[in-house]
C-alpha positions as CSV (number, residue, x, y, z in Angstrom):
1,M,117.1,52.6,-34.3
2,V,114.7,54.3,-31.8
3,E,114.4,57.3,-34.1
4,N,113.7,55.1,-37.1
5,N,110.9,53.4,-35.1
6,I,109.5,56.9,-34.3
7,L,109.6,57.9,-38.0
8,V,107.8,54.7,-39.0
9,R,105.1,55.3,-36.4
10,I,104.6,58.9,-37.3
11,K,104.2,58.0,-41.0
12,S,101.7,55.3,-40.1
13,L,99.6,57.5,-37.8
14,K,99.7,60.4,-40.2
15,K,97.8,58.2,-42.6
16,S,95.4,56.6,-40.2
17,K,94.6,59.8,-38.4
18,N,94.1,61.7,-41.7
19,A,96.7,64.3,-40.6
20,L,99.1,66.8,-42.1
21,I,102.4,67.8,-40.5
22,L,103.4,71.4,-41.0
23,A,106.8,72.7,-39.9
24,H,108.2,76.2,-39.7
25,N,111.5,77.1,-41.3
26,Y,113.0,77.5,-37.8
27,Q,112.1,74.0,-36.5
28,I,114.9,71.4,-35.8
29,A,116.1,69.4,-38.8
30,E,114.4,66.2,-37.8
31,V,111.0,67.9,-37.6
32,Q,111.5,69.7,-40.9
33,D,112.4,66.4,-42.6
34,I,109.2,64.6,-41.3
35,A,106.9,67.4,-42.3
36,D,104.6,67.4,-45.4
37,F,105.3,71.1,-45.8
38,V,108.0,73.5,-44.5
39,G,107.5,77.3,-44.7
40,D,106.7,80.5,-42.9
41,S,103.7,80.9,-40.7
42,L,101.3,82.3,-43.3
43,D,102.5,79.9,-45.9
44,L,101.8,76.9,-43.7
45,A,98.3,78.2,-42.6
46,M,97.4,78.7,-46.3
47,K,98.7,75.2,-47.2
48,A,96.2,73.8,-44.7
49,T,93.3,75.5,-46.4
50,K,94.1,73.6,-49.6
51,T,93.9,70.1,-48.1
52,N,91.0,68.0,-47.0
53,V,92.7,66.5,-43.9
54,K,90.9,66.5,-40.6
55,N,93.9,67.0,-38.4
56,I,96.8,69.5,-38.7
57,I,100.0,68.9,-36.6
58,F,101.5,72.4,-36.5
59,C,105.2,72.4,-35.6
60,G,105.9,76.0,-34.7
61,V,105.0,78.5,-32.0
62,D,101.6,79.3,-30.6
63,F,100.5,82.3,-32.8
64,M,101.3,80.2,-36.0
65,A,99.0,77.4,-34.9
66,E,96.3,79.9,-34.0
67,S,96.5,81.5,-37.5
68,A,96.1,78.0,-38.9
69,K,93.0,77.5,-36.8
70,I,91.6,80.9,-37.7
71,L,91.9,80.1,-41.4
72,N,90.8,76.4,-40.9
73,P,88.1,76.6,-38.3
74,D,86.6,73.2,-39.2
75,K,90.0,71.3,-38.8
76,N,91.6,70.2,-35.6
77,V,94.9,72.1,-35.2
78,V,97.3,70.4,-32.8
79,I,100.6,71.9,-31.5
80,P,103.0,69.2,-30.2
81,D,104.2,71.4,-27.3
82,I,101.7,73.9,-25.9
83,E,104.6,75.8,-24.2
84,A,106.2,76.6,-27.6
85,K,105.2,80.3,-27.3
86,C,106.4,83.3,-29.2
87,P,107.9,85.9,-26.8
88,M,107.2,88.8,-29.1
89,A,103.5,87.8,-29.6
90,G,103.3,87.9,-25.8
91,M,104.5,91.5,-25.7
92,V,101.2,92.9,-26.7
93,D,97.7,92.2,-25.4
94,S,94.3,93.3,-26.6
95,E,93.6,95.4,-23.5
96,S,96.7,97.5,-23.8
97,L,96.3,97.9,-27.5
98,N,92.7,99.1,-27.0
99,L,94.1,101.9,-24.8
100,I,96.3,103.1,-27.7
101,I,93.5,102.8,-30.2
102,K,91.3,105.0,-28.0
103,K,94.1,107.7,-27.9
104,H,94.3,107.6,-31.7
105,P,90.8,107.1,-33.1
106,D,91.9,108.2,-36.6
107,A,94.6,105.6,-36.8
108,D,94.6,102.2,-38.5
109,V,96.0,99.2,-36.6
110,V,98.4,97.2,-38.7
111,T,99.3,94.0,-36.9
112,Y,102.2,91.7,-37.6
113,I,101.0,88.1,-38.0
114,N,103.3,87.3,-35.0
115,T,100.5,88.2,-32.5
116,T,97.7,86.4,-30.6
117,A,94.3,85.8,-32.0
118,E,92.8,88.3,-29.5
119,V,95.1,91.1,-30.8
120,K,94.3,90.3,-34.4
121,A,90.6,90.5,-33.6
122,I,90.9,94.2,-32.8
123,S,93.1,95.0,-35.8
124,D,92.3,96.6,-39.1
125,I,94.7,94.4,-41.2
126,C,97.6,92.0,-40.6
127,C,100.9,91.9,-42.4
128,T,103.9,89.6,-42.7
129,S,107.6,90.6,-42.7
130,S,107.5,90.4,-46.5
131,N,104.4,92.5,-47.3
132,G,104.5,95.0,-44.4
133,V,105.5,97.9,-46.7
134,K,102.8,97.1,-49.2
135,I,100.1,96.8,-46.4
136,V,101.0,100.1,-44.8
137,K,101.0,101.9,-48.2
138,S,97.5,100.5,-48.8
139,R,96.0,102.3,-45.8
140,K,94.0,105.5,-46.3
141,A,94.6,106.5,-42.7
142,K,97.9,108.5,-42.4
143,I,98.4,107.4,-38.8
144,I,99.4,103.7,-38.3
145,I,99.5,101.9,-35.0
146,F,102.0,99.1,-35.7
147,V,102.3,96.1,-33.3
148,P,104.2,94.5,-31.9
149,D,107.7,94.6,-33.5
150,K,109.4,97.9,-33.4
151,N,112.3,96.7,-35.5
152,L,110.0,95.6,-38.3
153,G,108.1,98.8,-37.9
154,L,111.3,100.9,-38.3
155,Y,112.1,98.9,-41.4
156,I,108.7,99.6,-42.9
157,K,109.1,103.3,-41.9
158,R,112.1,103.6,-44.2
159,F,109.8,103.1,-47.2
160,T,106.6,104.9,-45.9
161,P,107.7,108.4,-44.8
162,E,104.3,109.8,-45.7
163,Y,102.8,107.8,-42.7
164,E,103.0,108.6,-39.1
165,M,103.8,105.3,-37.4
166,I,103.1,104.7,-33.7
167,L,105.4,101.7,-32.9
168,W,104.7,99.2,-30.2
169,Q,108.0,98.6,-28.3
170,G,108.1,94.8,-28.8
171,V,111.0,92.8,-30.3
172,C,111.9,89.3,-31.3
173,P,114.5,88.4,-28.7
174,T,116.3,86.1,-31.2
175,H,116.6,88.6,-34.0
176,N,117.2,91.5,-31.6
177,K,120.3,89.9,-30.2
178,I,121.9,89.6,-33.6
179,E,124.5,92.3,-33.5
180,K,126.2,94.2,-36.2
181,Q,129.6,92.9,-35.1
182,D,128.3,89.3,-35.5
183,I,127.6,89.9,-39.2
184,L,130.8,91.9,-39.8
185,K,132.9,89.1,-38.2
186,L,131.3,86.5,-40.6
187,K,131.9,88.9,-43.5
188,Y,135.5,89.2,-42.5
189,E,135.9,85.5,-42.4
190,H,133.9,84.9,-45.6
191,P,134.4,88.0,-47.8
192,N,132.8,86.6,-50.9
193,S,129.5,85.9,-49.1
194,K,126.3,88.0,-49.4
195,I,124.5,89.2,-46.3
196,L,120.9,88.3,-46.0
197,V,119.0,89.5,-42.9
198,H,115.4,89.4,-41.6
199,P,113.6,92.7,-41.1
200,E,113.1,91.8,-37.4
201,C,116.8,92.7,-37.0
202,K,118.0,96.0,-35.5
203,P,118.3,98.9,-37.9
204,E,122.2,98.8,-37.7
205,V,122.1,95.2,-38.8
206,I,119.8,96.0,-41.7
207,D,122.1,98.8,-42.8
208,I,124.9,96.5,-43.6
209,A,122.9,93.8,-45.3
210,D,123.0,93.1,-49.0
211,Q,119.3,92.1,-49.0
212,V,116.5,92.0,-46.4
213,F,114.0,89.2,-46.7
214,S,111.4,87.2,-44.8
215,T,112.3,83.5,-44.3
216,N,110.5,82.4,-47.5
217,G,112.0,85.4,-49.2
218,M,115.5,84.1,-48.3
219,V,114.6,80.7,-49.6
220,N,113.3,82.0,-52.9
221,H,116.2,84.4,-53.3
222,V,118.9,81.8,-52.7
223,K,117.4,79.5,-55.2
224,K,117.6,82.1,-58.0
225,S,120.9,83.8,-57.0
226,K,124.1,83.1,-58.8
227,D,126.0,83.8,-55.6
228,E,127.4,80.7,-53.8
229,E,128.0,81.9,-50.2
230,F,125.5,83.6,-47.8
231,I,125.6,85.0,-44.3
232,I,122.2,84.3,-42.8
233,G,120.9,86.9,-40.3
234,T,117.9,85.1,-38.9
235,E,117.1,82.1,-36.7
236,K,119.7,79.5,-37.7
237,G,117.2,76.7,-38.2
238,I,116.5,78.0,-41.7
239,C,120.0,76.9,-42.8
240,H,118.9,73.3,-42.8
241,R,116.3,74.0,-45.4
242,L,118.6,76.3,-47.4
243,K,121.3,73.7,-47.5
244,K,118.9,70.9,-48.3
245,E,117.4,72.8,-51.3
246,N,120.8,74.3,-52.4
247,P,123.4,71.6,-51.7
248,D,126.1,73.4,-53.8
249,K,125.8,76.6,-51.8
250,I,127.3,77.5,-48.5
251,F,125.5,79.2,-45.6
252,Y,127.0,80.9,-42.5
253,P,124.5,81.4,-39.7
254,V,124.9,83.6,-36.7
255,E,125.4,80.8,-34.2
256,S,123.8,82.6,-31.3
257,A,120.5,83.1,-33.3
258,V,118.5,80.3,-31.8
259,C,114.9,80.5,-30.7
260,P,114.5,78.2,-27.7
261,N,110.8,78.1,-28.1
262,M,111.0,77.0,-31.8
263,K,113.3,74.1,-30.6
264,K,110.8,72.7,-28.1
265,I,109.1,70.5,-30.6
266,T,110.8,67.1,-31.1
267,L,110.0,63.9,-33.0
268,K,108.8,62.3,-29.8
269,K,106.3,65.2,-29.2
270,V,105.1,65.0,-32.8
271,L,104.5,61.3,-32.3
272,K,102.6,61.9,-29.1
273,S,100.5,64.6,-30.7
274,L,99.5,62.2,-33.5
275,E,98.6,59.5,-31.0
276,N,96.4,61.7,-28.8
277,L,95.5,64.6,-31.2
278,E,96.3,66.9,-28.3
279,P,96.9,69.6,-27.3
280,K,94.4,71.2,-29.7
281,I,94.3,75.0,-30.4
282,K,91.0,76.2,-29.0
283,L,89.5,79.6,-29.9
284,S,86.0,80.9,-29.5
285,E,83.8,81.3,-32.6
286,D,83.7,85.0,-32.0
287,I,87.5,85.4,-31.9
288,I,87.9,83.3,-35.0
289,K,85.4,85.4,-36.9
290,K,86.9,88.7,-35.8
291,A,90.6,87.6,-36.2
292,K,89.9,86.2,-39.7
293,L,88.9,89.6,-41.1
294,P,92.3,91.3,-40.8
295,L,94.1,88.1,-41.9
296,Q,91.8,87.8,-45.0
297,R,92.3,91.4,-45.9
298,M,96.0,90.8,-46.0
299,I,95.7,87.6,-48.0
300,D,93.5,89.3,-50.5
301,M,96.3,91.8,-51.1
302,G,98.9,89.1,-51.8
303,R,102.0,88.0,-49.9
304,G,104.7,90.3,-51.2
305,D,107.6,87.7,-51.3
């Protein structure tokens, strides 16, 4: 009953506050269900550019809400829990990255979207997990500084041997703790299932996958696939969307693959953020201007899903 009251209040406030609720694929089921759009970080930021709402309630982690603000500077972007931070994004800062840039003046900086606005602001171009190979191959420089995810960098390196890649030693803690034996155990238990993993996983996990996809890539693949069972090697929250959109198919998550920061946002926090329109994402005009350049370069090249 309490939850129903919250849902009614959220729907009412969303209308009166001229707000849009965006939720990442890894959010808890209740938050995904109340959202206007569910997707990956870039997908959601782009959705916001195509609406005329004044307020965006972004249910995800900090860098995602920042990206939405960068691409929608005239809108208020609110994150229901300011402590919902991406650990990997926190593994690289602009000061440290500048030191590497100075050591390699002929290199291009390709920056994963999972980074802070300040890091994006000193990058040449951004990428997502789906278009990283395409982005690196587009660069004229033959030396690439890739930040911050070494696992994604190693995955991209498989397809770009002609480039020298200087990899930042960051990882996604959630994907990095998915072990090969976790996947093999699920495969043993469900031998007819196909293995889908995220490129943020370790190389040995990628080696045993049937397919490697971004979160949206997984969603799109499963819809089109004739297969009926899938082992999902990414944050298990995506299985809610997969099951919802494919009720006749079966999904086996790695149960330990849970991002605690993604789970910080609740319906009560969404309600509070709508009531107060706080906490807002605040970035300087200078950072927004500089960070938008590498993001826009990536967008102009296409997603790559």
